[in-house]
N, C-alpha and C positions, 0 to 999 in steps of 0.2 A: 504493500500500500504506500509506504513512505518512499520506497524505491521508485514507484511509478510517478510520484509527485516530483522527485528529483529529475526524472527523465523529461517530464512535461515542462519543467522549469529550465530545461537545457543544461542540467547539471549532472548528467549521467556519469561523469568521470570522478565525481566527488566520492570519497571513501566513507562507508558506513561502518562504524564500530558498534555492533549490536550487543546488547546486554553487557556493556562495559562495566567491570567491577571497580568501584572507587578504591583507590589504593589504601591499604591498612584498615579496610572495613569489609563487611560482607554485603554491603548494599550495591545494587546494580542500577545503572542508568539505562533506560530503554535504548537510546541511540546517541552516539556522538558523531557528528558529521565533520570530516576533516578535509580541508581543501586550501585554496589560495584566495586571499582577499582581493576583490576586484579593483580596489583603488591602490592599496599599498603593496600588493603582491607578496605580503608576509603570509606565514601560515595562519589559517583562520579555522576556528572551531565553533560549532553550534551544537548545544545540548538540546535534545528533543525528548520530552516526556509525552508518550502516547497514552491517551485516555479513551477508553471505550464508552465512557459515560454518555448517556443521552439526556440526563436530567440532573441538576445539582442546584442547591440553594444554600444561602448563608445559614450557619448554625448560631441561633440565638443572637443575630446581629453582628457576629464576628466577621472581620475581613480576612481572617487567617484560617478559619475552620468552616467546613461545608458539610452538608448532608447530601448523600447520594442515594438514589433509589436502589432498593434491594441490598443496601450495605448497612451493617449493624454499627451504629455509633458514628460520631463525626469523623471526617477525614481532613487531611491537610489541604488547604487551598493549593491547586496545582501550580499556581504562579509562585507561591512561597516555596514549594517543593523544588521546582526547577531552579529557582534563584539560589537556594541553599547548595544545590549540586554545583552550580557555577562558582560560588564562593569557595567551596571546599577544594575544587580543582585548582583554583587560583592560589589557594593557601598552601597546597601540598605538592604540586607538580613544578619541577624546576624549569621545564620548557615554557611555562607561563609566567615565570617570576618577574621578568623585566619588561613586560608588555603593557602598553597603556590600556588597551581593551582586549584582554587575552581571550575571553570566551563569552559568548552570548547564549541565551537560552529561551526556549518557548515550550509551552504545553499545547498539544494539538489534540483537540476533542473532535475526532473525525466522524463521530456518530451524532453529534449534537448540533442543534440550531440555536441561534442566539437567545430566543425567548425562553428556552427551557434551561438555560444556564446564565440567565441575565445577572444574577447576584455576583457571579465571578468577575464581572467587569467593573464592579464598584471599587475594587482595589486598584490603585494606580499602577500601571505596568512600568517596568524598566526594561532596559535592553537584555537583562538576564531573566525576565519573568513575563514575557509576552504570552497572550492567550489567543488561540485561533480555534474556530469551529469549522465544520464542513461548509457552512454558509460563507465563511471567510477564506475559503481555499485559495482564491486568487491573491488575497493579501498575504497569505502564508507563502505562496510561491515567490511573490515580490520580496518578502522578508528574506527568504533564502538567497535570492539573487543579490540582495544588498550586501550579504556577508560572504558569499561564495562565488568564485568566478567559474566559468565553463572550462576548467583546466584540470589535469590529473591531480588527485589529492593523496597519492600513495606516499610521497615523501613526507608530507605533513603528518600523515597517520603514523608512519614509522617513528618520527620524532616524538609524537605524543605517547606511543606505546612503550618506548624505551627511555622515557624521561626519568631523571632522578626523582626520588620521592622524599621530601623533607619539609618541615614547616617553613614557610616563607618568613623573611625578615619583617614584613608588615604584620603578619600574624603574631610573631614573637614580641614585637613592640607593643601590640595591643594586649597580649597576655600579661606582659610585665606590669603594665598599668593596672589592669583589672585585678590581678592577684594581689598587688600591693594594696589596692584600695579595700579589698574584701577580706584579706587575711592578715591578722596582726599576731605574728607568732614570736615568742621569746624562746630562744634555744639555750639550754643550760648544759654545762659540763660535757658529757659524752655526746649529747645531741649536737652541741656546737662543734665538737671535734669531728663527728661524722660529716656534718655539713661542710666544714673546711676541708676535710680529706677529699670529698667528692669534687669540690671546686678545684682543689690542687691537682687532682688526677686529671681533670679535664684540661687544665692549663698545661700540664706536663705532656699529655698525649698530643696536644697541639704543637707545642714548641719542640718536642723531641721526636715527633712523628711516631709515637709509640702507643699501643693500645694496652689498657689495663682494666681490671675488674675490681669493683668495690662491693663488699658484703657487709651489711649492717644487721646485727643480730640483737634482738631484745624481746623481753616479755610483753604482755599486754599493757598498754598505756605507757610504754617507755618512750614514746614520741616518734616512732618510725614514720608515721604518715605526716607528722608536722615537719620532719626533716625533708620528706619527699616533696611536699608542696613548697617549702622554703627554697629548696634547690631548684625546683621548676621555675619559680618566679625569678630568682636571681639569674639563672642561665638565660631565661627569656630576655631579661633586661640587658644581658651581655650579647644578645643576638646569636647565641649558640642554638643550634637546632636540637631541640629536646622534646621528648614526649614522656607521658606517664602511662603505665599499663598495670593492670592487675589480672588475676584469674578469677575474680569475683564479679558476677553481674551486679549484685546488690551494691557492692562497694563502688564500682565504677560509675554506675548510674547515679548514686548519691553524690559522688564528686561532681559529676556533670550537672546535677541539679543545683548544688549549693556553691561549689567553687566556680562553676561556669554559669551561674544564674543569669538567665536572660540573654545569653550569648551563645548562639550556635557555633560560632567560630572558636570560642574558648573551649567549649565542650569537646571539640574535635581533637584536642591535645590529650584527652583521656581515652585510652584504648584498652584492648585485651591482649593477653599473652598470645592467643592464637591469631592475632592480626599480622604477625610478622613472618608468615611462612614464605612469602615471596618478596620480602623487603630487600632493598639494595644493601649489600654488605657495607658496613660502616657508613651507611647513608645518614645516620644521625650522629651528632656529637655525643649525646647522652640519651640513654633509655633508662628511665627510672622504673624498676620493677617492684612495686609495692605488694605486700602480702605474698612474697615470693615462695613461702612454704606451699602455696597452691600451684606451683609449677607442675605440669603433668609430663608423662613420658613423651607424648606426641601431641601436636595441635590438631591432628586428624579427628574428625567426628563424622557422624552419619550424613552431614550436609556437605562434606568436603568433596569437590568434584574428583572424578577418577584420575584425571591428569595430575592433580596436585597430590593425591594419595601416593602415586607412584614415585614422586620426587620428595616425599616427606622425610624430614630429619627429626632428630630429637628436639623438643621444645627448648631445652637449655641452649642447644647449638644455635637455634634460630634467634634467640634473644641476645646471646653474646655476639653473634655475627652482625646484628642490626645496628650497633653503635660502637664508636671508638671507646667509650667508657660506659659499659653496662653496669648499673647499680642495682643490687638486690637487697631488699629490706625484708626480714623474715623473723618468725618465731617458730622454732622447731617443734614446740609442743602444740602447735595449731594445725598439724596435719590430721585431717578428720575424714578424708575420703580416699578410697582405694585409687591408686594411680598417682596420687600427689607425692612428690619426692623432693621438694625444695628443702635443702639443708645446707649448712655451712660447708660440711665435708663434701657433699655431692657437687656443689657449685665450684668449690675451690679445686677439687680434683679435676673436674672437667676443664677449667680454665688453665690449670697447670699442664694438662695434656697438650694444650694448644700453645704452650710456652708463653703464657701471659702472666704478668705480675698480678698478685691478688693482695688486696688490703682488707683486713677484717676488723670491724669496729664492734665492740660489745657495749650495749646499753644496759646499765644496771639500775638506774633510778626508776622509781615507779611514779607515774603521773595519773594512773587509773587506780582503782581500789583504795581511794583515799591517800594515795602515796604510800601505802602499806606494803613494804617488801615482805614483812612477816606474814601477811595474809597470803600472798602468792606462794610463799614457801610452804605454808600450811596446806594449801590446795595441792601442790605438787606432792607433798608427803602423804596426804590423804589418799591420793589416786595412785601412789606408787610410781611416779613418773621420773623421779630423779634419785632413786636409791634410798630415800629416807623412809622413816616409819611414821604412821599417823600419830599426831600429838594433840594434847588438849588445847583448845583455843579459849583463853581467858580474857581476850580483848587487849588491844594495844593503844587505845585512845584515838586511833586513826580511822578504823574501819568497823562497821556495825555488821556482825554476823549473827543470824538467828535461825532457829528451826521452827517450822510450823507443824501443827498436829493434823492439819487438813488443808486441802486446796482452797476451801472457802476462807480459812484463816489467812492464808498467804495472799489471796486476792484482795481481801479487805484491807490488809496492811498496805499493800501496794496502791490500792485505790485511794487511800487517804493521802499518800504521798503525791500521787498524781493530782488529786483535788487541790492540794496545797501549792501547786505550781511546780513541783519537781517532776522529773521524768522517771517513769517506771515501766517495766515490761516483765512479762512472764515468758519463760522458754522451757523446753523439755527435750529429753532424749527422744529419738525417733522410734517410739514404741507403740504407736497407734496408727491405724490406717489414715490415709490422707485423700479425701474425696474431692472430686471436682465440685464446683458450686451446683446447687440444685436447680431445677427447671425455672424457679422464680428468681434466680440469680442471688440466692442466699448461701452463705457459707454453712457447711455441714459441721455440727459439733462432734468431731471425731474423737477428741481427747476426752475420754470418759473415766472418771474416778468416782465410784459410788454414784450418788445423785448429781454430782457436779460435772458439767459438760461445757466445753468451749471448743471453738474451731481452731485449726491451725491458721497461721498467717496465709494470706492469699498466695496461690501457686504462681500466678502469672504477674506480669508487670502492670496489668490493667486493674484498676480499683474495682471492688465488688461492693456495691452499696457505699457505706461510709468507710469500709475497710480499705486501707491503701494497698497499692500493688506491692509485691514482695520486696522490691528493692528499697521501699521506703517505710517498711514496718517499724524499723528501729528509730526513725527520725520523725515520722508523722504522729502527732498526738492520738490520732484515731487507730494507731497500732495497738493501743491498750485494749484488752478484751479478747485478742487473739493470742494463741500460744505460738511463739516463734521457734523455729528450728535452728540448728547450728549454722546452716548456710545463710540465713538471713540475719543472724546475730553477729556472726564473725566479722571482725573489723570495726564494729561499732561499740559505743558505750552509752550508758544511761545512768542516772544517779542511783536508782534502786533496781536490783535484779532479783526476780523470783525464779528459782530453778526447780523444776519437777524432775526428780531422779526416777526414771522408770524401772521396770523389771529387768532391764538389760544390765543393771549395775546394782548388786545387792551384797549384803554382809551375811556370810555363812561361817559359823565357827570362829567368829572374831576376825575374819578376813574379808576384805572387799574383793568380790569376784565378778567377772563379766559373764553374761549369758547371751551369746550372739543370736540364738534362736528366738529371743524376745524382740529383736530388732525388726522393724518393718522396712528398713532401708533395703531396696532391691539389690544394692551393691554387695550385701552380706549373704546372698543366697548360695552362691557357688563356693564350695571349699577349695575347688581347683584354682579359682581366680583369686581367692582371699583365704589365707590360712587362719587357723584359730588364733595363733600368736599375733598375726597382723590385725585381726578383728579386735582382739583384746586391747591392743594399743590404740586403735582408732576410737573405740568406745570411751576409753579413759581420756584421750585427748579431747573428745567431744565435750565431756563434762568439764574438763579444764577450761575450754573456751567459754562455755556457758557460765561457769562460776566466777569468771574474771571480767565480766562485762560491767559490773556495777562500779560507780565512782565513789559512792558513799556507803553502800551496804548491800548485802545479799541475804535473802531468806530462802532456806532450803526446805523442800518437802519430798519425802520418798514415799512411793506407793507401797513399799514393803515394810511391815511393822518392825521386823528385826533390824532393818537398816535405820528406821526412824529412831529406835531406841539407842542404837550405836552412835548416831550423830548427836543425839541429845546428851549422851554421856561425854562426848568430846567437846561440845560447845557449852561452856560453863560461864556464861555471862549473866550477871544478876540483873536482868531486865526482862520482864515478861513481854511476850508478844500480845498486842491488842487483839482481842478475840471477838468483840462485838461486831456483828455484821450490819453496818450502818447503811440503811437504804438511801439516806440523803447523799452519801458519798458514792455508792456503787450504782445507784439507780435501780437496785433490785430489792425485793422484799427480804426481810430477815427470815431465816429458816425457822421452822418449828413454831 
């Protein structure tokens, strides 16, 4: 269809790059047209978003969102969509970096007439966001002729496809200003040391033409992500090509929402570990790999095209190759999923195999858990993760640790904190089924303990009713009332943490033991894929993550009576848990 339009416009020699994948993302553009500009004879590129819509209207008066017939929920205005594509290409493709008008774009609604999509024209068009319908086909052909000459476009297409991929200087200048305005971080001691080491390694790599690797290791709340964002902002200010990546959808999307608030361009600096399968070797000055304990064996998944599968390398290799200074920030006790292998030893050994210098920085100070290093050590000893033995917690004046006798008691305590303006969340081990929303779009209360039932956090990124999408469960106030899993809690913090210890971790004969059969995580089903020893470690790491999310305090509840008694004997703080189930706080009636 578009091919015939080009022929009819006399542009049959223009190259069509169909389903072009935006670099460093999984998103695809319908078509990029590559050719010669009729006036300047420079390379010329036109992004075309093809829409089969026959009807669309504004969503509640918005000029950025539209409703489309037979589609569920609002969609992005096609002009906004194609404009974002043009901006992204300009920000990341070196071939476009120094051009005054590097790329233009249009949405072509080839099945629609004007009157049925009239609301789309309310938004003022730009050269990167034009809208054409089948009724305006003649105008569309004129638009193409304005930007493309009747000449071969193969050379321009080759330059486009082989272009270097890195953030542009304009984008980095913008990011430096935005991050400086939005983030006010104070780095202390080892945090500042790690920050300075990264910057020094970058400068050394540039001046000595030498590649090196930096690994920053620290427990929960030790400031790894603060370091990451501080480095990102400073390197952007220095015009170094830098990106931030994680292996966590929730964490990356939250960074995009808050650090990149209101800015599509800034959000694009935050990617995923599997975004670098085909990245240019040393194309970035620095790649900041946050939450690097979530590095996997390979970036391949079920959505990876066959051609990429055949060329797949280890994910560590891809990340190290992508930048002159790859930086890994990790906590080895947060490996909670089969296939995750990020550790100081693994990353260091791989880098040394490549004859690369490795600098390791350990962060010891605690900025989460009330700054209580004693509490983190207590958790490690309780779970048997560092060779220690469980000990009595009598309090240290920094962190509030409690045991609840029932889930109602836990929720009431947390609801009071939330009602008082503090942040609170409940989380649990994966010991209950996890249903999709019901036909009425309501969450299913899968977590059942006696008469008490609550739903898990939302599975998808889309909100369900008042409940936020999974990526924002930990940061949206409406996340309270759903039970979070480790994958949505990991990487985040809130003032008060309630942890439900399920039947996968119980005390028997005075020892804390794991029971993998009680886990509902599908990754635990196959003993060939995951040994009992590996499962034991992952279950203990899961509860370590959940029990170290709170900044002021944690309240624990175990579904197993013997385990509850064991915890009560270990936690000897002379302060009773509030037990009255206050309807004014929770919005629910008192039981009994």
